[in-house]
C-alpha positions in Angstrom: 22.1 6.0 7.7 20.7 5.9 11.3 20.9 9.7 11.6 19.0 10.1 8.3 16.2 7.8 9.5 16.0 9.4 12.9 16.0 12.9 11.4 13.3 11.8 8.9 11.2 10.3 11.7 11.5 13.4 13.8 10.5 15.6 10.8 7.4 13.3 10.2 6.4 13.4 13.9 6.8 17.3 13.9 4.6 17.6 10.8 2.0 15.3 12.4 1.9 17.5 15.5 1.7 20.6 13.5 -1.0 19.3 11.2 -3.1 18.2 14.2 -2.6 21.4 15.9 -3.8 23.5 12.9 -6.7 21.1 12.4 -7.9 21.4 15.9 -7.4 25.3 15.9 -9.5 25.6 12.6 -12.3 23.4 14.0 -12.5 24.7 17.6 -12.3 28.3 16.5 -14.4 28.0 13.3 -17.3 30.2 14.6 -14.8 33.0 15.4 -13.2 32.7 12.0 -16.6 32.5 10.2 -17.7 35.7 12.0 -14.7 37.5 10.6 -14.5 36.2 7.0 -15.7 37.8 3.8 -19.0 36.5 2.6 -21.7 36.9 -0.1 -25.0 38.6 0.6 -27.3 36.5 2.7 -24.6 34.1 3.7 -24.3 33.0 7.4 -21.1 31.0 7.7 -21.1 31.5 11.5 -24.4 29.6 11.8 -23.2 26.9 9.5 -19.9 26.5 11.3 -21.7 26.5 14.7 -23.6 23.5 13.7 -21.1 21.7 11.5 -18.4 22.0 14.3 -20.7 21.7 17.3 -18.7 18.8 18.7 -15.4 20.8 18.4 -16.3 24.2 19.7 -16.8 25.3 23.3 -20.4 24.6 24.4 -21.3 26.6 27.5 -23.7 25.3 30.1 -26.3 27.9 29.4 -29.6 27.7 31.2 -32.4 26.7 28.9 -30.2 25.3 26.1 -29.2 21.6 25.5 -27.1 20.0 22.8 -28.0 16.9 21.0 -25.6 14.7 19.0 -28.0 11.8 18.3 -27.1 11.4 14.6 -27.2 15.1 13.9 -26.0 18.2 15.7 -28.7 20.3 17.3 -29.0 23.2 19.8 -32.4 22.9 21.5 -34.2 24.6 24.2 -35.1 22.6 27.4 -38.6 22.0 26.3 -37.5 20.7 22.9 -40.0 23.0 21.1 -37.3 25.2 19.6 -34.1 24.1 17.9 -31.5 24.7 15.3 -29.3 22.0 13.8 -28.5 20.0 10.7 -31.0 17.7 9.2 -28.6 15.2 7.7 -25.4 13.9 9.2 -23.6 14.8 6.0 -24.1 18.5 6.7 -26.1 19.4 3.6 -29.2 21.1 5.1 -30.1 22.9 8.3 -33.3 23.0 10.1 -34.9 25.4 12.6 -38.0 24.8 14.5 -39.4 28.1 15.9 -41.5 26.8 18.8 -44.8 27.4 16.9 -44.7 23.9 15.2 -43.2 25.4 12.0 -40.0 23.8 10.8 -37.8 25.7 8.3 -35.1 24.0 6.1 -32.1 25.9 4.8 -29.3 25.1 2.4 -25.7 25.4 3.3 -25.8 28.8 1.6 -28.6 29.7 4.0 -31.3 29.9 1.3 -34.8 29.0 2.7 -35.7 25.7 1.0 -38.9 24.6 2.6 -41.2 25.2 5.5 -43.7 22.9 7.2 -46.4 23.4 9.7 -46.2 20.2 11.7 -49.5 20.3 13.5 -51.4 20.2 10.2 -48.6 18.6 8.2 -49.0 21.3 5.6 -46.3 23.0 3.5 -45.9 26.8 4.2 -45.4 29.1 1.2 -41.8 30.2 1.7 -42.5 33.4 -0.2 -44.7 34.5 2.7 -41.8 34.0 5.2 -39.7 37.0 6.1 -36.3 35.4 5.8 -34.4 38.2 7.4 -36.6 38.1 10.5 -36.3 34.3 10.6 -32.5 34.5 10.5 -32.5 37.2 13.3 -34.7 34.8 15.4 -32.1 32.0 14.9 -29.2 34.3 15.7 -31.0 35.3 18.9 -31.6 31.7 19.8 -28.0 30.7 19.4 -26.5 34.0 20.7 -25.6 32.6 24.2 -23.5 29.9 22.4 -22.1 32.3 19.8 -21.1 34.9 22.5 -18.9 32.4 24.3 -16.6 31.6 21.3 -13.3 33.2 22.1 -10.5 34.6 20.0 -7.9 32.0 19.2 -4.5 32.2 20.7 -2.9 31.5 17.3 -5.0 33.3 14.7 -5.3 31.3 11.4 -7.9 33.5 9.8 -6.0 33.6 6.5 -6.0 29.8 6.3 -9.7 29.6 7.3 -10.5 32.1 4.6 -8.4 30.2 2.1 -10.2 26.9 2.9 -13.8 28.1 3.1 -14.1 31.4 1.3 -15.5 29.8 -2.0 -18.2 28.1 -0.1 -19.7 31.4 1.2 -19.5 33.7 -1.9 
């Protein structure tokens, strides 16, 4: 009876260690996996994973960039005029401030939802916004952080795709 309990306990501890290792791998390498996953047109899973897992991924000490975890997860420039992050702590929307006092809100599927000119507190017509140019601007802004994400030692791309593929179709 003791051998069975000891064996059962060892198996449970082994499963706990395995599960924790897999969880950590998926979170800390999520940007790498998102860059290499199949996605629908206009989807930006690497930008979503960058913000959603900002507290798990490697954050380089890049000159001019700071990280803010005060209720939300944000990457901002040192003057605070430009930034990209999530607007709610439940990770439902993402916001980009372009440094010209215009704030853009995106859904998790990276659809432009709303734009506001802060100085005049007026809504910007989103049909007048070039979304592709805006996304390129965001990608250039976070490029120093994205470029520092390394390939995982144990590649679990298949598992990441299985878990997240439906979100980014």
